[in-house]
C-alpha positions in Angstrom: 19.5 -48.1 -87.4 22.2 -45.7 -86.5 20.0 -42.4 -87.5 17.3 -43.8 -85.3 19.5 -44.2 -82.9 21.0 -40.9 -82.9 17.7 -39.2 -83.4 16.7 -40.5 -80.2 19.9 -39.6 -78.7 19.5 -35.8 -79.7 15.7 -35.9 -78.7 16.3 -37.3 -75.3 19.5 -34.2 -75.2 16.5 -31.9 -76.0 14.4 -33.1 -73.4 17.1 -33.0 -70.6 18.1 -29.6 -71.6 14.6 -28.6 -71.7 14.2 -30.2 -67.7 17.2 -28.1 -66.8 16.0 -25.1 -68.0 12.8 -25.6 -66.0 14.6 -26.4 -63.0 16.6 -23.3 -63.3 13.4 -21.1 -63.8 12.0 -22.7 -61.2 15.1 -22.0 -58.6 15.3 -18.4 -60.0 11.3 -18.0 -59.4 12.1 -19.5 -56.0 15.1 -17.3 -55.1 12.9 -14.3 -56.2 9.8 -15.2 -53.8 12.7 -15.7 -51.2 13.9 -12.6 -51.6 10.6 -11.0 -51.7 9.9 -12.6 -48.5 12.8 -11.3 -46.6 12.3 -7.8 -47.9 8.5 -8.2 -46.7 9.6 -9.4 -43.2 12.3 -6.8 -42.8 10.2 -4.1 -43.9 7.4 -5.7 -41.2 10.1 -5.6 -38.6 11.0 -1.8 -39.5 7.8 -0.8 -39.6 6.5 -2.3 -35.9 10.1 -1.0 -34.6 8.8 2.3 -35.8 5.0 2.0 -34.5 6.4 0.9 -31.0 8.9 4.0 -30.7 5.9 6.4 -31.7 3.9 4.6 -29.3 6.1 4.6 -26.6 7.2 8.5 -26.9 4.6 10.5 -28.6 2.0 9.8 -25.6 5.0 10.7 -22.8 5.7 13.9 -25.0 1.5 14.9 -25.0 1.1 14.2 -21.4 4.6 15.7 -19.9 3.1 19.3 -21.9 -0.3 18.8 -19.3 1.9 18.0 -16.2 4.2 19.7 -13.8 8.1 20.3 -14.1 9.9 17.7 -12.8 13.1 15.4 -13.1 13.9 13.5 -15.9 12.4 9.9 -15.7 14.0 6.8 -16.9 12.1 4.5 -19.1 9.7 2.3 -17.5 11.3 2.7 -13.8 11.1 6.6 -13.7 13.1 7.8 -10.6 12.7 5.2 -8.5 17.0 4.8 -8.4 17.2 7.9 -7.1 14.2 7.5 -4.5 16.1 4.2 -3.3 19.4 6.7 -3.2 18.0 9.4 -1.2 16.6 8.7 2.2 14.0 10.2 3.8 12.3 10.5 0.3 10.3 13.6 1.4 13.5 15.5 1.9 14.8 14.4 -1.1 11.6 15.9 -3.1 11.9 19.0 -0.8 15.4 19.7 -1.9 14.5 18.9 -5.7 12.0 21.4 -5.5 14.2 23.8 -4.0 16.6 23.5 -6.7 14.1 23.8 -9.4 12.5 27.0 -7.6 9.2 25.6 -8.2 6.0 25.1 -5.8 4.6 22.1 -7.5 6.2 19.3 -9.2 5.7 16.1 -10.8 7.8 13.0 -10.2 7.4 9.7 -12.0 7.9 6.7 -10.0 7.0 3.4 -11.9 3.9 4.1 -13.7 2.6 6.4 -11.0 3.0 10.3 -11.1 3.6 11.8 -7.6 2.6 15.4 -7.4 4.3 17.5 -4.5 2.8 20.7 -3.6 4.5 23.6 -1.3 2.3 26.3 -2.3 -0.6 27.0 -0.2 -2.8 28.5 -2.8 -2.0 25.2 -5.1 -2.9 23.2 -2.2 -6.1 24.6 -1.5 -6.8 24.2 -5.3 -6.3 20.2 -4.2 -8.2 20.2 -1.1 -11.3 22.3 -1.5 -12.3 23.0 -5.3 -10.6 19.7 -6.8 -11.4 17.6 -3.6 -13.8 15.0 -5.1 -10.9 14.1 -7.3 -8.1 13.5 -4.9 -10.3 12.6 -1.6 -9.5 9.0 -2.1 -6.4 7.3 -0.6 -3.7 5.9 -2.8 -4.0 2.0 -2.7 -0.7 0.7 -1.1 1.1 -2.6 0.7 1.0 -1.4 4.1 -2.6 -0.2 4.3 -3.7 -3.2 2.5 -2.0 -5.7 4.9 -3.0 -3.4 8.2 -6.7 -3.1 7.4 -7.3 -6.8 6.4 -7.9 -6.2 2.6 -9.3 -2.4 3.1 -11.8 -3.4 5.3 -11.6 -0.5 7.9 -12.7 3.2 7.3 -9.3 4.7 8.0 -7.3 3.1 5.2 -9.7 2.2 2.8 -10.1 4.2 -0.7 -13.1 6.0 -1.4 -15.8 3.4 -2.0 -18.4 1.6 -0.9 -16.8 -0.1 2.0 -15.1 2.9 3.1 -18.7 4.8 3.1 -19.9 2.0 5.0 -17.2 2.3 7.8 -17.3 5.8 7.9 -21.2 5.9 8.8 -20.9 3.3 11.5 -17.9 5.5 12.9 -19.6 8.9 12.7 -23.1 7.3 13.7 -22.1 4.9 16.5 -18.4 5.7 17.7 -17.6 9.2 17.5 -20.8 10.6 18.3 -21.6 13.0 21.4 -23.4 10.8 23.2 -20.8 7.8 22.9 -17.8 10.4 23.9 -20.2 11.0 27.3 -20.9 7.4 27.9 -17.3 6.8 27.6 -16.3 9.3 29.9 -16.2 7.5 33.1 -13.4 5.2 31.4 -11.2 8.0 30.4 -11.2 9.6 33.8 -10.4 6.3 35.1 -7.3 5.9 32.9 -6.1 9.3 33.8 -6.1 8.4 37.5 -4.4 5.4 36.4 -1.6 8.0 35.0 -1.3 10.2 37.9 -0.6 7.0 40.2 2.0 5.5 38.0 4.3 9.1 37.1 3.9 9.6 41.0 5.5 6.0 41.3 8.2 6.8 39.1 9.0 9.6 40.9 9.5 7.7 44.0 11.8 5.0 42.7 15.0 5.7 43.9 15.9 3.4 41.4 15.6 5.7 38.6 16.8 8.8 41.0 12.8 10.0 40.1 13.1 10.2 36.5 10.1 9.6 34.3 10.4 9.1 30.9 7.5 11.2 29.5 7.4 9.1 26.0 6.8 5.8 28.0 4.2 7.6 30.1 2.2 8.8 27.2 2.2 5.7 25.0 1.3 3.8 28.0 -1.8 6.2 28.8 -2.6 6.4 25.1 -2.5 2.2 25.2 -4.6 1.7 28.3 -7.4 4.4 27.7 -7.7 2.5 24.1 -7.9 -0.9 25.5 -10.7 0.4 28.2 -12.6 2.3 25.8 -12.9 -1.0 23.4 -12.1 -4.1 25.1 -13.3 -2.9 29.0 -9.6 -3.9 30.4 -6.5 -1.8 31.0 -3.9 -5.0 30.5 -3.9 -8.1 28.2 -2.2 -9.7 31.5 -1.6 -8.9 35.1 0.7 -5.5 34.6 3.3 -4.7 36.9 3.0 -3.2 40.4 3.6 0.2 39.9 1.1 0.4 37.6 3.3 0.6 34.1 2.7 -1.7 31.3 3.5 -5.4 31.2 5.3 -7.1 28.3 2.2 -7.9 26.5 1.0 -4.4 26.3 4.6 -2.8 25.6 4.4 -5.2 22.7 1.1 -4.2 21.4 1.7 -0.6 21.9 5.0 -1.0 19.7 3.4 -2.9 17.0 0.9 -0.1 16.6 3.5 2.5 16.6 5.3 0.3 14.0 2.2 -0.2 11.7 1.7 3.7 11.9 5.3 5.2 12.4 8.5 4.0 10.7 11.5 4.0 12.9 12.6 2.4 16.1 12.1 3.8 19.5 15.4 4.6 21.1 14.8 6.6 24.2 13.6 10.4 23.2 15.4 10.1 20.0 13.1 8.4 17.0 12.5 8.6 13.6 8.7 9.0 12.7 7.9 8.4 9.0 4.8 6.6 8.2 5.0 3.3 7.0 1.1 3.6 5.6 1.6 5.1 2.6 5.2 6.1 2.8 7.6 5.6 -0.6 7.5 1.9 -0.9 8.9 0.4 -4.2 6.3 -2.1 -4.6 3.5 0.2 -5.0 4.9 1.9 -7.9 5.7 -1.5 -9.5 3.2 -4.1 -8.3 4.2 -7.1 -10.6 7.7 -7.4 -8.2 5.5 -7.6 -5.2 5.3 -11.4 -5.2 8.9 -11.7 -5.9 10.9 -8.8 -3.9 10.4 -6.8 -0.9 13.0 -4.2 -1.7 11.9 -2.0 0.9 11.3 -4.2 3.9 7.9 -2.6 4.5 6.0 -5.9 3.7 8.0 -8.0 6.3 7.5 -5.5 9.1 4.6 -4.3 8.7 3.2 -8.2 8.6 5.3 -8.8 11.6 3.4 -5.9 13.4 0.1 -6.7 12.4 0.3 -10.2 13.5 1.7 -9.0 17.2 -1.5 -6.7 17.2 -4.1 -9.3 16.0 -2.3 -12.0 18.5 -3.4 -10.0 21.6 -6.6 -8.5 19.8 -8.4 -11.6 18.0 -9.0 -13.8 20.6 -10.6 -11.1 22.7 -13.0 -10.4 19.7 -13.7 -13.9 19.2 -14.4 -14.5 22.4 -16.9 -11.8 22.9 -18.8 -12.3 19.9 -19.3 -16.0 21.2 -20.6 -14.7 24.5 -23.2 -12.6 22.4 -24.2 -15.6 20.0 -24.7 -17.7 23.4 -26.4 -15.0 25.3 -24.0 -15.0 28.1 -23.2 -11.5 27.3 -26.3 -9.0 27.4 -25.3 -5.6 28.3 -22.8 -3.1 25.8 -19.9 -1.8 27.9 -17.6 -0.6 25.2 -16.7 0.1 21.6 -16.5 -3.6 20.7 -19.8 -4.7 22.3 -21.3 -1.5 20.0 -19.6 -2.9 16.8 -20.8 -6.6 17.2 -24.3 -5.6 18.1 -24.8 -3.5 15.0 -27.7 -4.9 13.2 -28.9 -4.5 9.8 -32.9 -4.2 8.8 -33.6 -8.0 8.7 -31.5 -8.6 11.9 -28.3 -9.5 10.9 -24.9 -8.2 11.7 -24.4 -5.3 10.1 -20.4 -5.9 10.5 -18.8 -9.3 9.4 -16.3 -10.4 12.0 -13.3 -9.5 9.9 -14.4 -6.1 9.6 -14.7 -5.7 13.2 -11.0 -7.2 13.7 -9.9 -4.8 11.0 -11.6 -1.6 12.6 -10.1 -2.3 16.3 -6.6 -2.1 14.3 -6.7 0.7 12.7 
C-alpha cells in the first residue's frame, strides 16, 4: 500500500516536472517570438525612415541641378520667412540678385519656384520662344476674388473661359468700330475735365491749386462709367463737376484692387495686390485659417465696394432688356448683355458680365 502511494507520488511529481518544462519551453518560445517581432518592428521603422529621407532629399537634389541659382530654402516653407521680413518683396529679390551677381534666380516660396529675370536675352526666351509655356497667368487669391472666380478675361488663367472672354473683348469691345462708336462719350468727358480744372483754378479756397492726381483719377473714372453705364455719376456729383462721395469710394476701391497702398496726396506706394507676393498663394492650405498678409480682407472689402455700385445697375439693365423696355444699345454694358449664341441664348451669364465690368 505504501509502495503504491510512493509510486503515485513520484508519478505526480514527474507530471508536474513535465508540465513545468513545457511551460518554460512555451515561455522561452514566446519570448523569442516577441524579440523577433520587436526586431522586425524596429527594422521596418528604420527602413521607412530611410525611405522617407531619400524620397524627401533625392528629388530636391535632382531638381536643384535643373533650376537657376538662388538662396537655400528651408524645408516645406522655402524662403517665405525671408520674404515676410523683407518688404517690398521685389526689392528684396533684386538685392539678392545683385549680391549673387546673377541675371536669373530661383526662389522657392512654399511649393512654388519663383523665377526672377533681369537679362533682356533671357526675358526674350521666356516671352517669345517659350511663350506657350509661360503665357498663362498664375492662380492667386486676390485675382480669384476680384474676377468672381476667374470669369473675366484680364485675370483668368489660360483656358476655355479666358479664350471665350478674350474673343468677346477683341471682337465686340476693343474693335476699331466700337472705338469710333464711343468717341462722342470720350470727348464729352474731356470737356467736363476742362471745366473741372478751370473751376479748381478759380477756387479761392485752394488758392487756385489743382491736384493733378485727383483730376486724372476723376477723369478716368468718369470716362469708364460713361462708356460702360452711360452715366458720369452714381448719384448727383458736386456743383463744380468734381466727383461725389460715391465716385471717390468707387475709384479708390478699384485702385485698391489693382494697386496696393494708401493714396496720400501725391505720395503713394503703388504695388499690385493682384499677383503680389501673398503667403496663402504659396501655401494654399492656410487660406481657410490665416490671412497673414491681410490681402484677402483688403481685396474682399474693395471688391464689395465696387460691386455695391455696379451690380444694381447691371441687374436693372438686364431687367430692362428682358422686359422689352430697352431696345437700343447705348454703351458697353448693352453690348455685353445682348451678345447671343447661335441658338439665341445669351452668350454671357449675369455673373460673367459683372465680373468683366469689375476687371
